[in-house]
N, CA, C and O atoms as a CHARMM CRD file, in Angstrom:
* protein
*
  376
    1    1 MET  N     44.00200  17.49300 -21.01400 PROA 1      0.00000
    2    1 MET  CA    42.76600  16.88400 -21.36100 PROA 1      0.00000
    3    1 MET  C     42.39900  16.23900 -20.00100 PROA 1      0.00000
    4    1 MET  O     43.28600  15.84900 -19.24100 PROA 1      0.00000
    5    2 ILE  N     41.12300  16.13400 -19.71100 PROA 2      0.00000
    6    2 ILE  CA    40.57700  15.29900 -18.58600 PROA 2      0.00000
    7    2 ILE  C     40.02800  14.12900 -19.23300 PROA 2      0.00000
    8    2 ILE  O     38.99700  14.20200 -19.90200 PROA 2      0.00000
    9    3 ASN  N     40.73800  12.94000 -19.04800 PROA 3      0.00000
   10    3 ASN  CA    40.39300  11.71500 -19.56100 PROA 3      0.00000
   11    3 ASN  C     39.67400  10.74100 -18.66300 PROA 3      0.00000
   12    3 ASN  O     39.39900   9.60000 -19.03500 PROA 3      0.00000
   13    4 SER  N     39.36900  11.22700 -17.44600 PROA 4      0.00000
   14    4 SER  CA    38.63400  10.33800 -16.52200 PROA 4      0.00000
   15    4 SER  C     37.97000  11.13800 -15.45700 PROA 4      0.00000
   16    4 SER  O     38.51900  12.08600 -14.89400 PROA 4      0.00000
   17    5 PHE  N     36.69900  10.69300 -15.19300 PROA 5      0.00000
   18    5 PHE  CA    35.86800  11.41600 -14.19700 PROA 5      0.00000
   19    5 PHE  C     36.01500  10.84100 -12.79600 PROA 5      0.00000
   20    5 PHE  O     35.05500  10.34400 -12.20700 PROA 5      0.00000
   21    6 LYS  N     37.31100  10.92400 -12.24100 PROA 6      0.00000
   22    6 LYS  CA    37.71700  10.27700 -11.00700 PROA 6      0.00000
   23    6 LYS  C     38.43800  11.26700 -10.15600 PROA 6      0.00000
   24    6 LYS  O     38.77400  12.30400 -10.72800 PROA 6      0.00000
   25    7 GLY  N     38.72300  11.14100  -8.94500 PROA 7      0.00000
   26    7 GLY  CA    39.29200  12.05600  -8.00500 PROA 7      0.00000
   27    7 GLY  C     38.82500  13.34700  -8.13200 PROA 7      0.00000
   28    7 GLY  O     37.62100  13.48200  -7.91000 PROA 7      0.00000
   29    8 GLU  N     39.52100  14.44100  -8.46200 PROA 8      0.00000
   30    8 GLU  CA    39.16500  15.91200  -8.47100 PROA 8      0.00000
   31    8 GLU  C     38.10600  16.20900  -9.52100 PROA 8      0.00000
   32    8 GLU  O     37.43600  17.23900  -9.45800 PROA 8      0.00000
   33    9 HSD  N     37.94800  15.27600 -10.52300 PROA 9      0.00000
   34    9 HSD  CA    37.03100  15.47900 -11.60400 PROA 9      0.00000
   35    9 HSD  C     35.77800  14.50900 -11.47200 PROA 9      0.00000
   36    9 HSD  O     34.99800  14.42800 -12.42200 PROA 9      0.00000
   37   10 ARG  N     35.57200  13.77700 -10.31700 PROA 10     0.00000
   38   10 ARG  CA    34.58200  12.93700 -10.07900 PROA 10     0.00000
   39   10 ARG  C     33.15900  13.58600 -10.34500 PROA 10     0.00000
   40   10 ARG  O     32.23500  12.96500 -10.87100 PROA 10     0.00000
   41   11 TRP  N     33.08100  14.95800  -9.90800 PROA 11     0.00000
   42   11 TRP  CA    31.89500  15.58000 -10.00700 PROA 11     0.00000
   43   11 TRP  C     31.24300  15.75500 -11.47800 PROA 11     0.00000
   44   11 TRP  O     30.10200  16.17700 -11.66300 PROA 11     0.00000
   45   12 LEU  N     32.10900  15.38200 -12.45200 PROA 12     0.00000
   46   12 LEU  CA    31.75900  15.46500 -13.86700 PROA 12     0.00000
   47   12 LEU  C     30.92000  14.06500 -14.29100 PROA 12     0.00000
   48   12 LEU  O     30.33800  13.96100 -15.37000 PROA 12     0.00000
   49   13 SER  N     30.94800  13.13700 -13.39100 PROA 13     0.00000
   50   13 SER  CA    30.33700  11.83600 -13.56100 PROA 13     0.00000
   51   13 SER  C     28.83600  11.83200 -13.50800 PROA 13     0.00000
   52   13 SER  O     28.27500  12.64600 -12.77600 PROA 13     0.00000
   53   14 ASN  N     28.13900  10.97600 -14.23000 PROA 14     0.00000
   54   14 ASN  CA    26.66700  10.93800 -14.18400 PROA 14     0.00000
   55   14 ASN  C     26.34400  10.25100 -12.73000 PROA 14     0.00000
   56   14 ASN  O     25.17700  10.25500 -12.33800 PROA 14     0.00000
   57   15 PHE  N     27.26300   9.72600 -12.02000 PROA 15     0.00000
   58   15 PHE  CA    27.02800   9.00100 -10.74700 PROA 15     0.00000
   59   15 PHE  C     27.18300  10.09500  -9.64200 PROA 15     0.00000
   60   15 PHE  O     26.80400   9.82800  -8.50100 PROA 15     0.00000
   61   16 TRP  N     27.69400  11.24800  -9.91600 PROA 16     0.00000
   62   16 TRP  CA    28.10900  12.19500  -8.77000 PROA 16     0.00000
   63   16 TRP  C     26.73500  12.55100  -7.97000 PROA 16     0.00000
   64   16 TRP  O     25.70900  12.91400  -8.54400 PROA 16     0.00000
   65   17 PRO  N     26.85400  12.40900  -6.69200 PROA 17     0.00000
   66   17 PRO  CA    25.59300  12.62200  -5.93800 PROA 17     0.00000
   67   17 PRO  C     25.07100  13.97100  -5.89100 PROA 17     0.00000
   68   17 PRO  O     25.56300  14.77500  -5.10000 PROA 17     0.00000
   69   18 THR  N     24.05100  14.32300  -6.71900 PROA 18     0.00000
   70   18 THR  CA    23.36400  15.63200  -6.83000 PROA 18     0.00000
   71   18 THR  C     21.89300  15.41900  -7.09600 PROA 18     0.00000
   72   18 THR  O     21.57700  14.50100  -7.85200 PROA 18     0.00000
   73   19 TYR  N     21.02300  16.12900  -6.58200 PROA 19     0.00000
   74   19 TYR  CA    19.68100  15.86400  -6.85200 PROA 19     0.00000
   75   19 TYR  C     19.21200  16.37800  -8.19800 PROA 19     0.00000
   76   19 TYR  O     19.59600  17.48600  -8.57300 PROA 19     0.00000
   77   20 VAL  N     18.46400  15.69300  -8.89600 PROA 20     0.00000
   78   20 VAL  CA    18.10300  15.93400 -10.40400 PROA 20     0.00000
   79   20 VAL  C     16.44600  15.74900 -10.24300 PROA 20     0.00000
   80   20 VAL  O     15.92200  14.75800  -9.73300 PROA 20     0.00000
   81   21 GLN  N     15.80000  16.78900 -10.72900 PROA 21     0.00000
   82   21 GLN  CA    14.26900  16.55600 -10.86400 PROA 21     0.00000
   83   21 GLN  C     13.92600  16.29700 -12.27600 PROA 21     0.00000
   84   21 GLN  O     14.26400  17.06200 -13.18000 PROA 21     0.00000
   85   22 PHE  N     13.20600  15.14200 -12.47100 PROA 22     0.00000
   86   22 PHE  CA    12.71500  14.68400 -13.81800 PROA 22     0.00000
   87   22 PHE  C     11.41500  14.09700 -13.67600 PROA 22     0.00000
   88   22 PHE  O     11.21700  13.23700 -12.81800 PROA 22     0.00000
   89   23 ASP  N     10.54000  14.48200 -14.42800 PROA 23     0.00000
   90   23 ASP  CA     9.06100  13.98000 -14.65600 PROA 23     0.00000
   91   23 ASP  C      8.47300  13.98700 -13.31000 PROA 23     0.00000
   92   23 ASP  O      7.82900  13.00800 -12.93200 PROA 23     0.00000
   93   24 GLY  N      8.65500  15.10100 -12.49100 PROA 24     0.00000
   94   24 GLY  CA     7.93400  15.08500 -11.24700 PROA 24     0.00000
   95   24 GLY  C      8.55900  14.29300 -10.17100 PROA 24     0.00000
   96   24 GLY  O      8.00400  14.23200  -9.07400 PROA 24     0.00000
   97   25 GLU  N      9.70300  13.66400 -10.40400 PROA 25     0.00000
   98   25 GLU  CA    10.44300  12.86700  -9.32500 PROA 25     0.00000
   99   25 GLU  C     11.79800  13.37000  -9.02400 PROA 25     0.00000
  100   25 GLU  O     12.47300  13.90000  -9.90600 PROA 25     0.00000
  101   26 LEU  N     12.21400  13.23000  -7.84400 PROA 26     0.00000
  102   26 LEU  CA    13.55400  13.72900  -7.47600 PROA 26     0.00000
  103   26 LEU  C     14.50600  12.55500  -7.31900 PROA 26     0.00000
  104   26 LEU  O     14.24300  11.63300  -6.54700 PROA 26     0.00000
  105   27 TYR  N     15.65200  12.59100  -8.07900 PROA 27     0.00000
  106   27 TYR  CA    16.49300  11.42300  -8.19800 PROA 27     0.00000
  107   27 TYR  C     17.89800  11.95600  -7.63400 PROA 27     0.00000
  108   27 TYR  O     18.28000  13.11800  -7.77500 PROA 27     0.00000
  109   28 PRO  N     18.57600  11.00000  -7.01100 PROA 28     0.00000
  110   28 PRO  CA    19.81600  11.27500  -6.31500 PROA 28     0.00000
  111   28 PRO  C     21.18900  11.53100  -7.16100 PROA 28     0.00000
  112   28 PRO  O     22.26800  11.85700  -6.66600 PROA 28     0.00000
  113   29 SER  N     20.92600  11.32100  -8.50000 PROA 29     0.00000
  114   29 SER  CA    21.99700  11.50800  -9.50900 PROA 29     0.00000
  115   29 SER  C     21.43400  11.64700 -10.94200 PROA 29     0.00000
  116   29 SER  O     20.25900  11.39900 -11.21600 PROA 29     0.00000
  117   30 VAL  N     22.32600  12.04700 -11.80200 PROA 30     0.00000
  118   30 VAL  CA    21.86400  12.15100 -13.25300 PROA 30     0.00000
  119   30 VAL  C     21.59800  10.67400 -13.72500 PROA 30     0.00000
  120   30 VAL  O     20.59500  10.37400 -14.37200 PROA 30     0.00000
  121   31 GLU  N     22.49900   9.83900 -13.38100 PROA 31     0.00000
  122   31 GLU  CA    22.41300   8.37000 -13.85500 PROA 31     0.00000
  123   31 GLU  C     21.03300   7.72500 -13.44300 PROA 31     0.00000
  124   31 GLU  O     20.34100   7.04900 -14.20500 PROA 31     0.00000
  125   32 ASN  N     20.72500   8.03100 -12.11800 PROA 32     0.00000
  126   32 ASN  CA    19.19300   7.52500 -11.63800 PROA 32     0.00000
  127   32 ASN  C     18.13000   8.13800 -12.53000 PROA 32     0.00000
  128   32 ASN  O     17.20400   7.41500 -12.89600 PROA 32     0.00000
  129   33 ALA  N     18.18600   9.54600 -12.95500 PROA 33     0.00000
  130   33 ALA  CA    17.18300  10.11700 -13.71100 PROA 33     0.00000
  131   33 ALA  C     17.18000   9.44600 -15.07000 PROA 33     0.00000
  132   33 ALA  O     16.11800   9.13500 -15.60900 PROA 33     0.00000
  133   34 TYR  N     18.41300   9.21100 -15.65200 PROA 34     0.00000
  134   34 TYR  CA    18.59300   8.58500 -16.97400 PROA 34     0.00000
  135   34 TYR  C     18.06500   7.34900 -17.19600 PROA 34     0.00000
  136   34 TYR  O     17.45500   7.01500 -18.21200 PROA 34     0.00000
  137   35 VAL  N     18.34300   6.54200 -16.06400 PROA 35     0.00000
  138   35 VAL  CA    17.61600   5.06200 -16.18200 PROA 35     0.00000
  139   35 VAL  C     16.15600   5.25400 -16.06900 PROA 35     0.00000
  140   35 VAL  O     15.43900   4.69700 -16.90000 PROA 35     0.00000
  141   36 ALA  N     15.58400   6.04300 -15.05400 PROA 36     0.00000
  142   36 ALA  CA    14.13400   6.27900 -15.03900 PROA 36     0.00000
  143   36 ALA  C     13.54200   6.74100 -16.28100 PROA 36     0.00000
  144   36 ALA  O     12.38800   6.45100 -16.59600 PROA 36     0.00000
  145   37 ALA  N     14.32500   7.46300 -17.00000 PROA 37     0.00000
  146   37 ALA  CA    13.62800   7.93900 -18.33900 PROA 37     0.00000
  147   37 ALA  C     13.50400   6.90900 -19.34900 PROA 37     0.00000
  148   37 ALA  O     12.70700   7.00600 -20.28300 PROA 37     0.00000
  149   38 LYS  N     14.36000   5.82500 -19.15800 PROA 38     0.00000
  150   38 LYS  CA    14.13500   4.76000 -20.14600 PROA 38     0.00000
  151   38 LYS  C     13.14200   3.70000 -19.77700 PROA 38     0.00000
  152   38 LYS  O     12.88800   2.75400 -20.52300 PROA 38     0.00000
  153   39 PHE  N     12.58100   3.88700 -18.59300 PROA 39     0.00000
  154   39 PHE  CA    11.65600   2.88500 -17.97200 PROA 39     0.00000
  155   39 PHE  C     10.11200   3.20400 -18.38400 PROA 39     0.00000
  156   39 PHE  O      9.51300   4.26100 -18.18000 PROA 39     0.00000
  157   40 ASP  N      9.67600   2.16900 -18.93900 PROA 40     0.00000
  158   40 ASP  CA     8.32900   2.18700 -19.38800 PROA 40     0.00000
  159   40 ASP  C      7.36300   1.35600 -18.36700 PROA 40     0.00000
  160   40 ASP  O      7.07100   0.17200 -18.52900 PROA 40     0.00000
  161   41 LYS  N      6.94300   2.12600 -17.35300 PROA 41     0.00000
  162   41 LYS  CA     6.31500   1.37400 -16.03300 PROA 41     0.00000
  163   41 LYS  C      5.18200   0.43800 -16.49700 PROA 41     0.00000
  164   41 LYS  O      5.17500  -0.71900 -16.07600 PROA 41     0.00000
  165   42 GLU  N      4.31600   0.83000 -17.26000 PROA 42     0.00000
  166   42 GLU  CA     3.28000  -0.05000 -17.65900 PROA 42     0.00000
  167   42 GLU  C      3.75200  -1.29100 -18.37600 PROA 42     0.00000
  168   42 GLU  O      3.49500  -2.40100 -17.91000 PROA 42     0.00000
  169   43 ARG  N      4.30900  -1.16800 -19.28900 PROA 43     0.00000
  170   43 ARG  CA     4.90900  -2.24100 -20.06700 PROA 43     0.00000
  171   43 ARG  C      5.75000  -3.30900 -19.15700 PROA 43     0.00000
  172   43 ARG  O      5.63400  -4.53300 -19.22500 PROA 43     0.00000
  173   44 THR  N      6.54200  -2.64700 -18.36900 PROA 44     0.00000
  174   44 THR  CA     7.56000  -3.49700 -17.53700 PROA 44     0.00000
  175   44 THR  C      6.91900  -4.18400 -16.33800 PROA 44     0.00000
  176   44 THR  O      7.45300  -5.15000 -15.79300 PROA 44     0.00000
  177   45 VAL  N      5.62500  -3.59900 -15.89600 PROA 45     0.00000
  178   45 VAL  CA     4.90800  -4.25800 -14.72500 PROA 45     0.00000
  179   45 VAL  C      4.30300  -5.47500 -15.28500 PROA 45     0.00000
  180   45 VAL  O      4.38000  -6.55300 -14.69700 PROA 45     0.00000
  181   46 GLN  N      3.50100  -5.27200 -16.78700 PROA 46     0.00000
  182   46 GLN  CA     2.73000  -6.44200 -17.38900 PROA 46     0.00000
  183   46 GLN  C      3.73800  -7.60500 -17.63100 PROA 46     0.00000
  184   46 GLN  O      3.36900  -8.77800 -17.57900 PROA 46     0.00000
  185   47 MET  N      5.09800  -7.21800 -17.91300 PROA 47     0.00000
  186   47 MET  CA     6.03300  -8.16700 -18.30200 PROA 47     0.00000
  187   47 MET  C      6.48900  -8.95000 -17.15400 PROA 47     0.00000
  188   47 MET  O      6.61600 -10.17200 -17.22500 PROA 47     0.00000
  189   48 LEU  N      6.75000  -8.23900 -16.03900 PROA 48     0.00000
  190   48 LEU  CA     7.17900  -8.83200 -14.73900 PROA 48     0.00000
  191   48 LEU  C      5.98400  -9.73800 -14.25200 PROA 48     0.00000
  192   48 LEU  O      6.23900 -10.84900 -13.78700 PROA 48     0.00000
  193   49 LEU  N      4.72300  -9.30200 -14.34400 PROA 49     0.00000
  194   49 LEU  CA     3.66400 -10.27300 -13.89800 PROA 49     0.00000
  195   49 LEU  C      3.55500 -11.48800 -14.81100 PROA 49     0.00000
  196   49 LEU  O      3.04500 -12.52900 -14.39600 PROA 49     0.00000
  197   50 ASP  N      3.99200 -11.37600 -15.95800 PROA 50     0.00000
  198   50 ASP  CA     3.81700 -12.45400 -16.85400 PROA 50     0.00000
  199   50 ASP  C      4.91800 -13.52700 -16.61600 PROA 50     0.00000
  200   50 ASP  O      4.85200 -14.59100 -17.23200 PROA 50     0.00000
  201   51 THR  N      5.91600 -13.28100 -15.75000 PROA 51     0.00000
  202   51 THR  CA     6.82400 -14.31400 -15.35000 PROA 51     0.00000
  203   51 THR  C      6.18800 -15.24400 -14.23100 PROA 51     0.00000
  204   51 THR  O      6.85700 -16.16100 -13.75500 PROA 51     0.00000
  205   52 GLY  N      4.89800 -14.99700 -13.82200 PROA 52     0.00000
  206   52 GLY  CA     4.21200 -15.77400 -13.08700 PROA 52     0.00000
  207   52 GLY  C      5.00700 -15.96700 -11.62100 PROA 52     0.00000
  208   52 GLY  O      5.56500 -15.04400 -11.02700 PROA 52     0.00000
  209   53 SER  N      4.94700 -17.24800 -11.19700 PROA 53     0.00000
  210   53 SER  CA     5.68700 -17.53800  -9.93000 PROA 53     0.00000
  211   53 SER  C      7.10300 -18.15000 -10.07800 PROA 53     0.00000
  212   53 SER  O      7.66900 -18.70300  -9.13400 PROA 53     0.00000
  213   54 GLN  N      7.67300 -18.01500 -11.37400 PROA 54     0.00000
  214   54 GLN  CA     8.91600 -18.47800 -11.63500 PROA 54     0.00000
  215   54 GLN  C     10.05400 -17.89500 -10.78900 PROA 54     0.00000
  216   54 GLN  O     10.07600 -16.68800 -10.55000 PROA 54     0.00000
  217   55 GLU  N     11.00300 -18.72900 -10.33000 PROA 55     0.00000
  218   55 GLU  CA    12.19300 -18.04300  -9.64500 PROA 55     0.00000
  219   55 GLU  C     12.92300 -17.10900 -10.65300 PROA 55     0.00000
  220   55 GLU  O     13.09700 -17.48900 -11.81100 PROA 55     0.00000
  221   56 LEU  N     13.28900 -16.06700 -10.28700 PROA 56     0.00000
  222   56 LEU  CA    14.10400 -15.26000 -11.15500 PROA 56     0.00000
  223   56 LEU  C     15.56700 -15.11900 -10.72700 PROA 56     0.00000
  224   56 LEU  O     15.91000 -14.66900  -9.63300 PROA 56     0.00000
  225   57 VAL  N     16.41200 -15.54800 -11.70000 PROA 57     0.00000
  226   57 VAL  CA    17.78400 -15.50500 -11.25000 PROA 57     0.00000
  227   57 VAL  C     18.55000 -14.82600 -12.34600 PROA 57     0.00000
  228   57 VAL  O     18.43000 -15.08500 -13.54400 PROA 57     0.00000
  229   58 GLU  N     19.44100 -13.82600 -11.75800 PROA 58     0.00000
  230   58 GLU  CA    20.20900 -13.13800 -12.79800 PROA 58     0.00000
  231   58 GLU  C     21.58900 -13.87200 -13.03800 PROA 58     0.00000
  232   58 GLU  O     22.62800 -13.55600 -12.45900 PROA 58     0.00000
  233   59 GLY  N     21.47600 -14.83400 -13.91400 PROA 59     0.00000
  234   59 GLY  CA    22.66500 -15.69500 -14.16600 PROA 59     0.00000
  235   59 GLY  C     23.65400 -14.77900 -15.12400 PROA 59     0.00000
  236   59 GLY  O     23.25800 -14.00000 -15.99200 PROA 59     0.00000
  237   60 ASN  N     24.97700 -15.03600 -14.78700 PROA 60     0.00000
  238   60 ASN  CA    25.96700 -14.35200 -15.49800 PROA 60     0.00000
  239   60 ASN  C     27.28100 -15.09200 -15.44400 PROA 60     0.00000
  240   60 ASN  O     27.43300 -16.08900 -14.73700 PROA 60     0.00000
  241   61 VAL  N     28.22500 -14.58400 -16.20600 PROA 61     0.00000
  242   61 VAL  CA    29.49900 -15.23300 -16.38200 PROA 61     0.00000
  243   61 VAL  C     30.67400 -14.15500 -15.99100 PROA 61     0.00000
  244   61 VAL  O     31.85900 -14.41300 -16.20400 PROA 61     0.00000
  245   62 TRP  N     30.26200 -12.99700 -15.43500 PROA 62     0.00000
  246   62 TRP  CA    31.22100 -12.07100 -15.12700 PROA 62     0.00000
  247   62 TRP  C     31.55000 -11.92000 -13.56300 PROA 62     0.00000
  248   62 TRP  O     32.00000 -10.86100 -13.12700 PROA 62     0.00000
  249   63 HSD  N     31.33000 -12.91200 -12.82800 PROA 63     0.00000
  250   63 HSD  CA    31.50900 -13.06400 -11.34300 PROA 63     0.00000
  251   63 HSD  C     30.78800 -12.07400 -10.49700 PROA 63     0.00000
  252   63 HSD  O     31.23000 -11.65100  -9.42800 PROA 63     0.00000
  253   64 ASP  N     29.51100 -11.68600 -11.10100 PROA 64     0.00000
  254   64 ASP  CA    28.67100 -10.81400 -10.06600 PROA 64     0.00000
  255   64 ASP  C     27.93200 -11.86700  -9.29100 PROA 64     0.00000
  256   64 ASP  O     26.92500 -12.38900  -9.77100 PROA 64     0.00000
  257   65 ASN  N     28.39600 -12.19400  -8.11600 PROA 65     0.00000
  258   65 ASN  CA    27.63900 -13.13700  -7.19500 PROA 65     0.00000
  259   65 ASN  C     26.90300 -12.32300  -6.13100 PROA 65     0.00000
  260   65 ASN  O     26.35200 -12.91700  -5.20400 PROA 65     0.00000
  261   66 PHE  N     26.87200 -11.08600  -6.21600 PROA 66     0.00000
  262   66 PHE  CA    26.07100 -10.21000  -5.32300 PROA 66     0.00000
  263   66 PHE  C     24.61800  -9.97000  -5.87100 PROA 66     0.00000
  264   66 PHE  O     23.64400 -10.33000  -5.21000 PROA 66     0.00000
  265   67 TRP  N     24.49300  -9.37200  -7.06100 PROA 67     0.00000
  266   67 TRP  CA    23.37400  -9.17700  -7.88100 PROA 67     0.00000
  267   67 TRP  C     22.82000 -10.34400  -8.37300 PROA 67     0.00000
  268   67 TRP  O     21.60200 -10.52100  -8.38200 PROA 67     0.00000
  269   68 GLY  N     23.67500 -11.21400  -8.81500 PROA 68     0.00000
  270   68 GLY  CA    23.18900 -12.41600  -9.49100 PROA 68     0.00000
  271   68 GLY  C     23.94500 -13.68500  -9.10100 PROA 68     0.00000
  272   68 GLY  O     24.43500 -13.84200  -7.98200 PROA 68     0.00000
  273   69 ASN  N     24.01400 -14.60300 -10.11300 PROA 69     0.00000
  274   69 ASN  CA    24.62500 -15.86100  -9.80300 PROA 69     0.00000
  275   69 ASN  C     25.61200 -16.13900 -10.96500 PROA 69     0.00000
  276   69 ASN  O     25.11300 -16.36400 -12.06800 PROA 69     0.00000
  277   70 CYS  N     26.87600 -16.14600 -10.84400 PROA 70     0.00000
  278   70 CYS  CA    27.83700 -16.34300 -11.76600 PROA 70     0.00000
  279   70 CYS  C     27.91400 -17.88900 -12.01300 PROA 70     0.00000
  280   70 CYS  O     28.09500 -18.65300 -11.06400 PROA 70     0.00000
  281   71 THR  N     27.77700 -18.33300 -13.27400 PROA 71     0.00000
  282   71 THR  CA    27.74600 -19.73800 -13.55000 PROA 71     0.00000
  283   71 THR  C     29.15600 -20.33800 -14.17800 PROA 71     0.00000
  284   71 THR  O     29.23500 -21.46800 -14.65900 PROA 71     0.00000
  285   72 CYS  N     30.21500 -19.43700 -14.10000 PROA 72     0.00000
  286   72 CYS  CA    31.49400 -19.89100 -14.66700 PROA 72     0.00000
  287   72 CYS  C     32.21100 -20.97200 -13.76300 PROA 72     0.00000
  288   72 CYS  O     31.80000 -21.11900 -12.61200 PROA 72     0.00000
  289   73 SER  N     33.14900 -21.65200 -14.18000 PROA 73     0.00000
  290   73 SER  CA    33.84900 -22.55100 -13.54700 PROA 73     0.00000
  291   73 SER  C     34.63700 -22.21600 -12.32900 PROA 73     0.00000
  292   73 SER  O     34.99700 -23.03600 -11.48400 PROA 73     0.00000
  293   74 LYS  N     34.90000 -20.77800 -12.31400 PROA 74     0.00000
  294   74 LYS  CA    35.63900 -20.22700 -11.24600 PROA 74     0.00000
  295   74 LYS  C     34.88800 -19.95400  -9.99500 PROA 74     0.00000
  296   74 LYS  O     35.47800 -19.82600  -8.92300 PROA 74     0.00000
  297   75 CYS  N     33.58600 -19.86200 -10.11100 PROA 75     0.00000
  298   75 CYS  CA    32.62800 -19.46500  -9.09100 PROA 75     0.00000
  299   75 CYS  C     31.77600 -20.77100  -8.67900 PROA 75     0.00000
  300   75 CYS  O     30.66000 -20.94300  -9.17000 PROA 75     0.00000
  301   76 PRO  N     32.34600 -21.70600  -7.74200 PROA 76     0.00000
  302   76 PRO  CA    31.65500 -22.78900  -7.51100 PROA 76     0.00000
  303   76 PRO  C     30.38300 -22.64900  -6.66900 PROA 76     0.00000
  304   76 PRO  O     29.43200 -23.42100  -6.79300 PROA 76     0.00000
  305   77 GLU  N     30.41600 -21.50100  -5.70100 PROA 77     0.00000
  306   77 GLU  CA    29.29000 -21.31400  -4.89800 PROA 77     0.00000
  307   77 GLU  C     28.16800 -20.54600  -5.57500 PROA 77     0.00000
  308   77 GLU  O     28.53800 -19.79500  -6.47700 PROA 77     0.00000
  309   78 PRO  N     26.88200 -20.58800  -5.31500 PROA 78     0.00000
  310   78 PRO  CA    25.88400 -19.99600  -5.95100 PROA 78     0.00000
  311   78 PRO  C     25.91400 -18.42000  -5.44200 PROA 78     0.00000
  312   78 PRO  O     26.18800 -18.14100  -4.27500 PROA 78     0.00000
  313   79 GLY  N     25.64100 -17.54200  -6.32200 PROA 79     0.00000
  314   79 GLY  CA    25.59000 -16.22100  -5.94000 PROA 79     0.00000
  315   79 GLY  C     24.30000 -15.92500  -4.99400 PROA 79     0.00000
  316   79 GLY  O     23.41400 -16.75300  -4.78200 PROA 79     0.00000
  317   80 GLU  N     24.34100 -14.62000  -4.46700 PROA 80     0.00000
  318   80 GLU  CA    23.28900 -14.12500  -3.73800 PROA 80     0.00000
  319   80 GLU  C     22.12500 -13.79200  -4.38400 PROA 80     0.00000
  320   80 GLU  O     21.06800 -13.78500  -3.75200 PROA 80     0.00000
  321   81 ASN  N     22.16700 -13.47900  -5.70000 PROA 81     0.00000
  322   81 ASN  CA    21.13100 -13.12600  -6.58300 PROA 81     0.00000
  323   81 ASN  C     20.09400 -12.12000  -5.94800 PROA 81     0.00000
  324   81 ASN  O     18.89600 -12.40200  -5.92100 PROA 81     0.00000
  325   82 HSD  N     20.57000 -10.98200  -5.45700 PROA 82     0.00000
  326   82 HSD  CA    19.79500  -9.94000  -4.95000 PROA 82     0.00000
  327   82 HSD  C     18.96700  -9.25500  -5.91100 PROA 82     0.00000
  328   82 HSD  O     17.91100  -8.75500  -5.52500 PROA 82     0.00000
  329   83 LEU  N     19.34500  -9.16600  -7.19700 PROA 83     0.00000
  330   83 LEU  CA    18.45000  -8.70300  -8.22600 PROA 83     0.00000
  331   83 LEU  C     17.36800  -9.47100  -8.44200 PROA 83     0.00000
  332   83 LEU  O     16.26600  -8.92200  -8.41600 PROA 83     0.00000
  333   84 GLY  N     17.46100 -10.80200  -8.68200 PROA 84     0.00000
  334   84 GLY  CA    16.34200 -11.71700  -8.89800 PROA 84     0.00000
  335   84 GLY  C     15.39700 -11.63700  -7.60400 PROA 84     0.00000
  336   84 GLY  O     14.17900 -11.59200  -7.77500 PROA 84     0.00000
  337   85 LYS  N     15.92600 -11.62000  -6.34500 PROA 85     0.00000
  338   85 LYS  CA    15.16800 -11.55100  -5.12700 PROA 85     0.00000
  339   85 LYS  C     14.28500 -10.29500  -5.11100 PROA 85     0.00000
  340   85 LYS  O     13.10200 -10.32500  -4.77100 PROA 85     0.00000
  341   86 LEU  N     14.93400  -9.19300  -5.49800 PROA 86     0.00000
  342   86 LEU  CA    14.26200  -7.92800  -5.51600 PROA 86     0.00000
  343   86 LEU  C     13.10700  -7.95800  -6.42500 PROA 86     0.00000
  344   86 LEU  O     12.00400  -7.55500  -6.05700 PROA 86     0.00000
  345   87 LEU  N     13.34100  -8.45000  -7.66300 PROA 87     0.00000
  346   87 LEU  CA    12.28000  -8.52800  -8.55200 PROA 87     0.00000
  347   87 LEU  C     11.14800  -9.33100  -8.35300 PROA 87     0.00000
  348   87 LEU  O     10.01600  -9.03900  -8.73600 PROA 87     0.00000
  349   88 MET  N     11.52000 -10.50700  -7.65100 PROA 88     0.00000
  350   88 MET  CA    10.22800 -11.46500  -7.13400 PROA 88     0.00000
  351   88 MET  C      9.57300 -10.69500  -6.02500 PROA 88     0.00000
  352   88 MET  O      8.35800 -10.83800  -5.88900 PROA 88     0.00000
  353   89 LYS  N     10.22600  -9.89900  -5.21900 PROA 89     0.00000
  354   89 LYS  CA     9.45200  -9.13900  -4.08200 PROA 89     0.00000
  355   89 LYS  C      8.62500  -8.19200  -4.60600 PROA 89     0.00000
  356   89 LYS  O      7.46400  -8.10000  -4.20800 PROA 89     0.00000
  357   90 ILE  N      9.13900  -7.36200  -5.58200 PROA 90     0.00000
  358   90 ILE  CA     8.24500  -6.35900  -6.35700 PROA 90     0.00000
  359   90 ILE  C      7.10000  -7.07800  -6.88500 PROA 90     0.00000
  360   90 ILE  O      5.96300  -6.66900  -6.65300 PROA 90     0.00000
  361   91 ARG  N      7.32800  -8.18100  -7.62100 PROA 91     0.00000
  362   91 ARG  CA     6.27300  -8.96200  -8.23700 PROA 91     0.00000
  363   91 ARG  C      5.20400  -9.36000  -7.38800 PROA 91     0.00000
  364   91 ARG  O      4.03600  -9.26800  -7.76700 PROA 91     0.00000
  365   92 SER  N      5.54700  -9.83700  -6.16300 PROA 92     0.00000
  366   92 SER  CA     4.63800 -10.33700  -5.12900 PROA 92     0.00000
  367   92 SER  C      3.81600  -9.23200  -4.59200 PROA 92     0.00000
  368   92 SER  O      2.74400  -9.47500  -4.03700 PROA 92     0.00000
  369   93 GLU  N      4.30900  -7.92100  -4.74300 PROA 93     0.00000
  370   93 GLU  CA     3.50100  -6.82000  -4.15900 PROA 93     0.00000
  371   93 GLU  C      2.74900  -6.15000  -5.09500 PROA 93     0.00000
  372   93 GLU  O      2.04900  -5.23300  -4.66500 PROA 93     0.00000
  373   94 LEU  N      2.72300  -6.42100  -6.42300 PROA 94     0.00000
  374   94 LEU  CA     1.85800  -5.89800  -7.36900 PROA 94     0.00000
  375   94 LEU  C      0.47700  -6.53000  -7.44900 PROA 94     0.00000
  376   94 LEU  O     -0.34600  -6.11700  -8.26600 PROA 94     0.00000
């Protein structure tokens, strides 16, 4: 049985780097195409614009201080909040 898509079986993973064409776009992996397939651009744009000029912070408690800001007691320093910053940049360019 192959019970993990790691090492010699990594190529079975959705994250394996291989180009996938979907809906007229070329994606660098099956996972990227899968996420794009779930995305409703028109709805997601109107929703992002509806946040106005509010600061967007990806708050979490699972210690993700790169993409967000962990608020647990073990993480006293604020996170880098790259996801929030990216969303605010996209919003400002719409």
